[in-house]
C-alpha positions in Angstrom: -21.6 -19.9 -10.1 -19.4 -22.4 -8.6 -16.3 -20.9 -7.2 -12.9 -22.0 -9.6 -10.4 -23.8 -8.1 -6.6 -23.8 -9.0 -5.7 -26.4 -11.3 -4.0 -29.2 -9.6 -1.4 -28.9 -12.1 -0.3 -25.7 -10.2 1.6 -28.6 -7.5 1.6 -27.1 -3.9 1.3 -23.9 -4.5 -2.6 -23.8 -4.7 -3.0 -26.4 -2.4 -1.5 -24.2 0.5 -3.6 -21.7 -0.4 -6.6 -23.4 0.1 -5.3 -25.1 3.5 -7.7 -25.2 6.1 -6.3 -22.7 9.3 -3.9 -24.4 11.5 -4.7 -21.3 14.1 -7.5 -21.0 16.9 -9.5 -18.5 16.3 -7.8 -15.9 19.2 -4.5 -16.1 16.6 -5.2 -13.5 14.5 -5.5 -11.2 17.4 -2.5 -12.2 19.0 -0.3 -11.5 16.3 -1.6 -7.9 15.1 -0.8 -7.3 19.2 2.5 -8.5 18.4 2.4 -6.9 15.2 1.5 -3.6 17.2 4.5 -4.1 19.9 7.3 -4.1 17.5 5.6 -0.9 16.0 6.1 0.6 19.5 9.5 -0.9 20.1 11.1 0.0 16.9 9.5 3.3 17.1 10.1 4.0 20.5 12.4 6.9 19.8 9.4 8.8 18.2 6.8 8.2 20.8 9.2 9.3 23.1 9.8 12.7 21.2 6.1 13.3 20.6 5.1 12.4 24.6 8.2 14.7 26.0 8.7 17.2 23.5 5.5 17.6 20.9 8.0 17.6 18.4 6.4 17.4 14.7 8.3 15.0 12.2 6.8 16.6 8.9 5.3 20.0 8.1 2.0 18.1 7.4 1.6 16.9 10.7 2.5 20.1 11.9 0.0 22.1 10.0 -3.0 19.3 10.7 -2.6 19.6 14.4 -3.0 23.3 13.7 -6.4 22.9 11.7 -7.8 20.5 14.4 -6.6 23.0 17.1 -8.7 25.9 14.9 -12.0 23.1 15.2 -11.5 22.5 18.6 -11.3 26.6 19.5 -14.9 27.4 17.8 -13.8 27.4 13.9 -16.9 26.3 12.1 -17.0 22.6 11.0 -17.2 23.6 7.3 -14.3 26.3 7.1 -11.7 24.8 6.1 -9.2 28.0 5.8 -6.3 28.3 7.9 -6.8 31.9 8.6 -3.1 32.5 9.8 -1.9 31.0 6.4 -1.1 34.9 5.1 -3.6 36.7 6.8 -5.7 38.7 6.7 -7.2 36.7 3.5 -5.7 32.6 4.8 -5.6 29.6 2.9 -8.5 27.4 2.3 -6.9 24.0 2.9 -7.6 21.2 0.3 -7.5 18.2 3.8 -10.5 17.1 4.6 -12.5 16.6 7.9 -12.6 12.9 7.5 -8.7 12.9 9.2 -9.3 16.2 11.5 -12.9 14.2 13.0 -11.5 11.2 14.9 -7.8 13.3 15.9 -10.3 15.8 17.8 -12.4 13.1 19.0 -9.0 11.9 20.8 -7.9 15.1 22.1 -11.0 15.6 23.6 -11.2 12.3 24.8 -7.5 12.3 26.6 -8.9 15.7 27.8 -10.5 14.2 30.5 -7.8 13.2 32.4 -4.6 15.1 30.9 -3.9 18.6 30.6 -4.6 20.3 26.9 -0.8 19.6 25.7 -0.6 16.2 27.0 -3.7 15.2 25.6 -2.9 16.9 21.9 0.1 15.0 22.4 -1.1 11.5 23.9 -3.6 11.9 20.6 -0.7 11.9 17.9 0.4 8.5 19.5 -2.4 6.7 19.8 -4.1 7.8 16.2 -0.9 6.8 13.9 -0.8 3.1 16.5 -4.8 2.7 15.5 -4.0 3.1 11.6 -1.3 0.8 11.8 -3.6 -1.6 13.1 -6.1 -1.0 10.4 -2.9 -1.6 8.0 -2.4 -4.9 9.8 -6.0 -6.2 9.9 -5.8 -4.8 5.7 -3.2 -7.1 5.5 -4.6 -10.0 6.8 -8.0 -9.5 5.2 -6.0 -8.9 1.7 -3.7 -12.1 2.3 -6.9 -14.5 2.7 -8.1 -12.6 -0.6 -4.8 -13.2 -2.8 -3.0 -16.0 -0.9 -5.6 -18.1 0.6 -6.6 -18.5 4.0 -3.1 -20.3 5.5 -1.5 -17.1 4.6 -3.6 -14.5 6.5 -1.0 -14.5 9.2 1.8 -14.1 6.7 -0.6 -10.5 5.4 0.6 -9.3 9.1 4.1 -9.5 8.7 3.8 -8.4 5.2 2.9 -4.9 6.4 5.2 -4.8 9.1 8.0 -5.6 6.5 6.9 -3.5 3.9 8.6 -0.1 4.7 6.0 2.0 4.7 4.9 1.3 8.7 8.2 3.9 9.5 7.3 6.4 6.9 4.0 7.1 6.9 2.3 5.7 10.1 5.1 6.3 13.2 4.2 8.4 16.1 3.1 11.8 15.4 2.3 10.8 12.2 -1.3 12.5 11.4 -1.6 13.2 8.0 -3.7 11.8 5.7 -1.6 9.3 3.7 -1.9 6.6 6.4 -5.3 6.4 5.8 -6.1 6.5 2.3 -2.9 3.8 2.4 -5.3 1.3 4.4 -8.6 2.2 2.2 -6.9 1.6 -0.9 -5.2 -2.2 0.6 -8.9 -3.1 1.6 -10.0 -1.5 -1.7 -8.1 -3.3 -4.0 -8.3 -6.9 -2.1 -12.1 -6.5 -1.9 -12.7 -5.9 -5.6 -9.9 -8.9 -5.9 -12.3 -11.4 -3.9 -15.3 -10.6 -6.1 -13.3 -12.8 -8.7 -15.0 -15.8 -9.1 -16.5 -15.5 -5.5 -20.6 -16.9 -5.8 -21.3 -13.9 -3.4 -19.9 -10.7 -4.7 -22.1 -8.5 -3.3 -20.3 -7.7 -0.1 -17.0 -7.6 -1.0 -17.9 -5.2 -3.9 -19.6 -3.0 -1.5 -17.0 -2.9 0.9 -14.3 -2.3 -2.3 -16.8 0.9 -3.5 -17.1 2.0 0.3 -13.4 1.9 0.9 -12.8 4.4 -2.4 -15.4 6.6 -1.6 -13.6 6.6 2.0 -10.3 7.7 0.2 -11.8 9.9 -2.2 -13.3 12.1 0.7 -9.6 12.4 2.6 -8.2 13.2 -0.8 -7.4 12.5 -4.3 -3.7 11.8 -4.3 -4.3 7.8 -5.1 -6.9 8.6 -7.8 -5.3 6.5 -10.6 -5.5 3.4 -8.2 -8.6 3.8 -7.5 -9.9 4.5 -11.2 -8.4 0.5 -11.9 -10.5 -0.3 -8.7 -13.7 1.2 -10.2 -12.9 -0.2 -14.0 -12.7 -3.6 -12.5 -16.5 -4.5 -12.3 -16.8 -2.7 -16.0 -13.7 -4.8 -17.3 -15.4 -7.8 -15.6 -19.1 -7.4 -17.2 -17.2 -7.5 -20.4 -15.4 -10.3 -20.2 -18.0 -12.4 -18.1 -21.4 -10.6 -19.0 -24.0 -11.8 -16.3 -21.9 -13.6 -13.7 -20.4 -9.5 -13.1 -24.2 -8.4 -11.8 -23.5 -8.7 -8.1 -20.0 -6.8 -8.8 -21.7 -4.0 -10.3 -24.4 -3.5 -8.5 -22.6 -3.9 -4.9 -19.6 -1.9 -5.9 -22.0 0.9 -7.7 -24.1 0.6 -4.4 -21.3 0.9 -1.7 -19.3 3.6 -3.6 -22.7 6.0 -4.0 -23.8 5.0 -0.7 -20.3 5.7 1.4 -19.6 9.1 -0.6 -22.8 10.8 -0.8 -22.5 11.5 3.0 -19.1 12.2 3.4 -19.1 14.6 0.8 -22.2 16.3 2.1 -20.6 15.9 5.6 -17.2 17.4 5.3 -17.7 19.6 2.1 -20.0 23.2 2.3 -23.3 23.5 0.8 -21.9 26.7 -0.9 -18.7 24.8 -2.6 -20.6 21.9 -3.7 -20.7 23.4 -7.4 -16.8 24.5 -7.1 -14.9 22.6 -9.1 -11.7 21.6 -7.5 -8.3 20.2 -8.9 -6.4 19.4 -5.7 -10.2 17.8 -3.9 -13.4 16.4 -3.8 -15.6 18.7 -5.2 -19.2 18.4 -6.7 -18.6 18.0 -10.5 -16.0 15.0 -9.2 -19.1 13.7 -6.7 -21.7 14.4 -10.1 -19.4 12.0 -12.5 -18.7 9.5 -9.9 -23.0 9.2 -8.8 -23.5 8.8 -12.8 -20.8 6.4 -12.9 -22.1 4.3 -10.2 -26.1 4.5 -11.5 -24.6 3.6 -14.7 -23.2 0.4 -13.4 -26.7 -0.6 -11.3 -28.5 0.2 -14.7 -26.6 -2.3 -16.5 -26.4 -5.0 -13.8 -30.2 -4.7 -13.8 -30.8 -4.5 -17.5 -28.1 -5.5 -19.2 -26.3 -7.9 -18.1 -27.1 -10.8 -19.9 -26.6 -9.1 -23.7 -24.0 -10.1 -26.0 -21.1 -9.0 -26.1 -21.5 -6.2 -28.9 -24.1 -5.0 -26.4 -22.0 -5.2 -23.2 -19.4 -3.1 -25.1 -21.8 -0.1 -25.8 -23.3 -0.2 -22.5 -20.0 0.2 -20.9 -18.9 2.7 -23.4 -22.4 4.8 -22.4 -21.4 4.2 -18.9 -17.6 5.8 -19.2 -19.3 8.7 -21.5 -21.5 9.5 -18.6 -19.2 9.3 -15.8 -16.8 11.4 -17.9 -19.0 13.9 -19.3 -19.4 15.9 -16.1 -15.5 15.8 -15.4 -15.2 17.4 -19.1 -17.7 19.7 -19.1 -17.2 21.1 -15.5 -13.8 20.7 -14.5 -10.9 23.1 -16.2 -8.8 21.1 -18.4 -6.0 22.0 -16.7 -6.7 20.5 -13.4 -6.8 17.1 -15.5 -3.3 17.9 -17.2 -1.8 19.5 -14.2 -3.4 20.1 -10.7 -0.3 22.7 -10.1 -1.5 24.2 -13.1 -1.8 27.8 -11.7 0.9 28.0 -9.3 3.2 30.7 -9.3 6.4 30.5 -11.6 8.8 31.2 -9.0 6.8 29.3 -6.2 6.9 26.3 -8.3 10.6 26.7 -10.0 12.1 27.5 -6.3 9.9 25.4 -4.1 7.7 22.3 -5.9 9.8 21.2 -8.4 12.7 20.4 -6.1 10.7 19.2 -3.6 11.6 15.6 -2.3 7.9 14.3 -2.5 7.3 15.0 -6.1 10.7 14.8 -7.9 11.2 11.6 -10.1 13.4 8.4 -9.7 15.7 10.4 -11.5 16.3 13.0 -9.8 16.1 11.1 -6.5 18.9 9.2 -7.7 21.0 12.1 -8.4 19.8 13.2 -4.6 20.0 9.5 -2.8 21.0 6.9 -5.5 20.6 4.1 -2.5 17.1 5.2 -1.6 16.4 5.3 -5.5 17.7 1.7 -5.4 16.0 0.2 -2.4 12.5 1.9 -4.1 13.2 0.8 -7.8 14.4 -3.0 -6.7 11.2 -3.5 -4.0 8.6 -2.6 -6.4 10.1 -4.3 -9.2 10.5 -7.7 -6.9 6.7 -7.6 -5.7 5.8 -7.1 -9.2 7.7 -10.2 -10.1 6.3 -11.9 -7.2 2.6 -10.8 -8.0 3.8 -12.3 -11.8 4.3 -15.5 -10.2 1.6 -15.6 -8.7 -0.4 -15.3 -12.0 1.6 -18.4 -13.9 1.1 -20.3 -10.4 -2.3 -20.0 -9.9 -5.6 -20.7 -12.3 -8.7 -19.3 -12.9 -10.1 -16.4 -10.6 -7.0 -16.8 -8.5 -4.9 -16.1 -11.1 -7.1 -12.9 -12.2 -7.1 -11.4 -8.4 -2.7 -12.3 -8.7 -3.2 -10.3 -12.3 -4.9 -7.3 -10.9 -2.6 -7.0 -8.3 0.2 -6.7 -10.3 -1.7 -4.4 -12.6 -1.9 -2.0 -9.3 1.8 -2.3 -8.7 3.0 -1.7 -12.4 1.0 1.3 -12.1 2.8 2.2 -8.7 5.7 1.8 -10.1 5.3 4.1 -13.3 3.7 6.6 -11.2 6.5 6.6 -8.6 9.3 6.7 -11.9 7.5 10.6 -12.3 6.6 11.6 -8.5 8.4 9.5 -5.8 5.7 10.0 -3.1 3.8 7.3 -4.6 6.0 4.8 -3.8 4.7 4.7 0.1 1.2 3.9 -1.6 2.5 0.9 -3.3 4.9 -0.6 -0.7 1.6 -2.5 0.7 0.6 -3.5 -2.2 4.3 -4.4 -3.3 4.4 -7.0 0.0 1.2 -8.5 -0.6 2.7 -9.7 -4.0 5.4 -11.2 -2.0 3.0 -13.8 -0.5 2.7 -16.1 -4.0 6.7 -16.7 -3.3 6.3 -17.1 0.2 2.9 -19.3 -0.3 4.8 -21.9 -2.7 8.1 -22.0 -0.6 6.3 -22.8 2.4 4.3 -25.6 0.8 7.4 -26.8 -0.7 8.9 -26.9 2.6 6.2 -28.8 4.5 6.2 -30.9 1.9 9.5 -32.2 2.6 9.7 -32.2 6.6 8.2 -34.5 8.8 4.8 -33.9 10.2 5.0 -33.1 14.1 7.6 -30.2 12.3 5.8 -29.0 8.8 4.0 -26.4 9.9 6.3 -24.3 12.0 9.2 -25.0 9.3 7.1 -23.8 6.6 5.7 -21.1 8.2 9.5 -19.9 9.2 10.4 -20.9 6.0 7.9 -18.7 4.6 8.5 -15.6 7.0 12.4 -15.9 6.2 11.3 -15.7 2.6 8.9 -13.0 3.1 11.4 -10.6 5.1 14.3 -11.2 2.9 12.5 -9.8 -0.4 10.6 -7.2 1.6 11.5 -3.2 1.2 13.0 -3.8 4.7 15.1 -6.5 4.2 16.4 -5.4 1.1 17.7 -2.5 2.8 20.0 -4.5 4.5 20.7 -6.8 1.7 21.2 -4.2 -1.7 24.7 -2.8 -1.6 25.9 1.1 -1.4 25.5 2.8 -4.6 26.4 6.1 -3.8 28.2 8.5 -1.4 25.4 9.9 1.2 25.0 13.8 1.6 28.2 16.0 2.8 27.7 16.3 6.5 27.5 20.4 6.3 24.4 20.3 4.0 22.4 17.8 5.6 23.4 19.0 9.5 21.8 22.5 8.4 18.8 21.3 6.8 17.9 19.1 9.2 18.3 21.3 12.2 16.4 24.2 9.8 13.7 21.5 9.3 13.3 20.4 12.7 10.3 21.5 14.5 12.5 21.8 17.8 14.1 24.7 16.7 11.2 26.4 16.1 9.8 25.3 19.8 11.8 28.3 21.5 10.1 30.9 19.2 6.7 30.0 21.1 7.6 33.5 23.8 7.3 36.0 20.2 5.0 38.5 20.7 2.2 37.8 17.7 2.4 39.2 14.5 2.9 38.4 10.9 6.3 36.5 9.5 8.2 36.5 6.4 10.3 33.6 5.8 11.0 30.7 3.9 8.1 28.1 2.4 8.9 25.0 4.1 9.1 26.1 7.7 5.8 27.9 7.4 4.0 25.0 9.2 6.6 24.9 12.2 6.0 28.4 12.7 2.5 28.0 12.9 2.3 24.7 15.1 4.8 26.4 18.0 3.9 29.8 17.6 1.0 32.7 17.7 2.5 34.2 14.6 1.1 34.4 11.4 3.1 33.3 8.5 2.8 34.5 4.9 4.9 31.7 3.7 3.7 27.6 3.8 4.9 24.4 2.3 1.3 24.3 0.1 0.6 24.6 -3.2 -3.1 26.8 -2.3 -1.0 29.5 -0.4 -0.2 30.6 -3.8 -0.3 34.5 -3.0 1.9 34.4 0.1 4.3 32.0 -1.0 4.9 34.5 -3.8 4.7 38.1 -1.8 7.5 35.9 0.9 10.0 35.0 -1.9 9.3 39.0 -3.4 10.6 40.1 -0.2 13.5 38.1 0.8 14.7 38.0 -2.7 14.3 41.6 -3.2 17.3 44.0 -2.2 16.9 45.4 1.4 15.4 48.6 0.6 12.6 47.3 -1.6 12.7 44.3 0.8 11.8 46.9 3.6 9.2 48.9 1.9 7.3 45.1 0.7 7.6 44.0 4.2 5.9 47.1 5.3 3.1 46.9 3.2 2.6 43.7 3.9 1.9 44.1 7.3 5.1 42.2 9.0 6.5 42.4 11.8 8.9 39.7 11.5 11.8 38.5 9.3 12.6 34.6 10.3 15.3 32.6 8.8 17.4 29.8 8.9 20.3 28.5 7.3 22.8 25.8 6.3 25.7 26.1 3.5 22.9 24.5 1.4 20.0 27.1 2.0 23.1 30.2 2.1 24.3 29.0 -1.2 20.7 28.6 -2.9 19.9 31.8 -1.6 22.6 33.6 -3.5 22.0 32.0 -6.6 18.5 32.8 -6.4 19.4 36.4 -5.4 22.8 37.3 -4.7 21.8 40.9 -3.9 18.4 39.7 -2.1 17.7 40.7 2.0 17.9 37.0 2.5 21.5 36.5 1.0 22.7 39.6 2.4 21.7 38.4 6.3 23.4 34.9 5.6 26.2 36.6 4.7 25.7 38.5 8.2 24.8 42.1 6.6 21.6 42.8 8.1 20.0 46.4 7.1 19.3 48.9 9.6 15.7 48.3 9.4 15.8 45.0 11.4 16.7 44.3 14.9 17.4 41.0 16.4 14.9 39.1 18.8 16.3 37.5 21.5 15.5 34.0 21.2 17.8 31.2 22.7 18.7 27.2 22.0 17.9 27.3 18.1 19.7 28.1 14.5 16.9 29.9 13.9 17.5 33.7 13.5 14.4 36.1 14.3 14.5 39.6 13.3 11.6 42.1 14.6 11.3 45.1 11.7 12.0 48.4 13.6 9.1 51.0 13.9 9.1 53.9 11.2 11.6 56.1 11.5 14.0 53.8 13.9 17.3 52.5 13.0 19.1 49.7 15.0 22.4 49.5 15.6 23.7 46.2 13.5 
């Protein structure tokens, strides 16, 4: 089929989409390197902090490095147990070796000329920088798909302006969100490239492969990927035989990439075991069934009439859904945290900043909530503007992008962390009005200055409507948190506060949930509590000790084999403990009432309080 072109009635916008590139072949590389320079310049403080002090700025980054260290120390590739979480049982992580592997490779490479600590720090700087470069490349590719070849370089700028670069890609950020974001952007753009393409097999296969990569890393982006995976089937229902290459390419790309990724990262013994929060055998079985259905439809039913296409699509959907319905617990499909202890869920998960709703976020920080909502709405309206101004397959692409942004906005309203995933898609939506502004300016400026004037106008429009620009433009709508509360939270959730504890002798520590990963990353201790839903037993046991009266807490701590009680508090934490358990161990210690079975351990230059459990029958003078 010949590719559809925009209608002349859509004036300069469509013309700008298909304009021939004005840059030489090397220009994308120059722009990419300039964007990387901006990334390092604006993130210099983080780079310096990671390099000089080895600081972690998020608990997930600390836990990821613990996982990689264990791998490099000889832990089995397939053993995903973090043994120092809730020892001796450990915690089986739901994360993936897909992220561990490149980090471990970078550390080994840097060890050739740096000592162990510096090699690790260098890897923690280079890894997110490489992912940022990959994000720029994804923006470059996606901009070409959605806005045309002449807007490719603006796709790089869109990724710089979208805000997520400083949220999920800064130096030291080594968790799974950044690679998943890159994979999603490419998967969405490659699927959109199939619409109206003369050869859709390659972009469809690329979309399938990126979908597989994202799923192998984690299931956080599953709703977006379901829409991507459903697009070939929707196109088949609408266009019939024209979707043959899209169906075949996506099915082959997804199955061809997911099979080796799953086999290489999940132990064979765990293949039959369903999981709520990670890729498991039932998920793979369902996906492979769907891929097989796509290939069979393309081979035998592509030219069928509408009624038969509907029947074929229904059978494909049923075949893919059956393994999930039969093998995955219903609770998983409704709530992946359904098995969490009620106390742990109420105390730790429900108020967790990543999973709260946008309404609760507005109560905590109205300015951030306003920025997230306005940015997403701006991107959605911009993508809808693209739908209005384009025609044919170009219109379908913008509609597909608008649907993804709308989905992200709805999911973000329920869990604010989704906004970090949708922001790059929002930025791509902004390319529609930016292209129109560029075409408008170029049509009214004399030839020698036309290109520069149009490019500058588009860049200004892109920045002004981006989350980075809106951060400056939006008014303050609420007060900041009180200084004493913010300071207490910051110092107790700063990895630098736990680094001085590295001299403690090994032993099991009882602590609150959130700092557990920092304790593991900076010390040789084991911890009962950790900010992960799979550490259900350890988290409940730690809360039972810290919320119990001191005499009962002593019995529980000794029975668990604990050696230390480690606490840090500001005004907010102390008030929370007093509310939850006014006579509990944590609240009593925060009030200066340290029981006799604990003695302060000598640690300096930290707000963290460390108490060692004295030997049986021994009492300390407090």
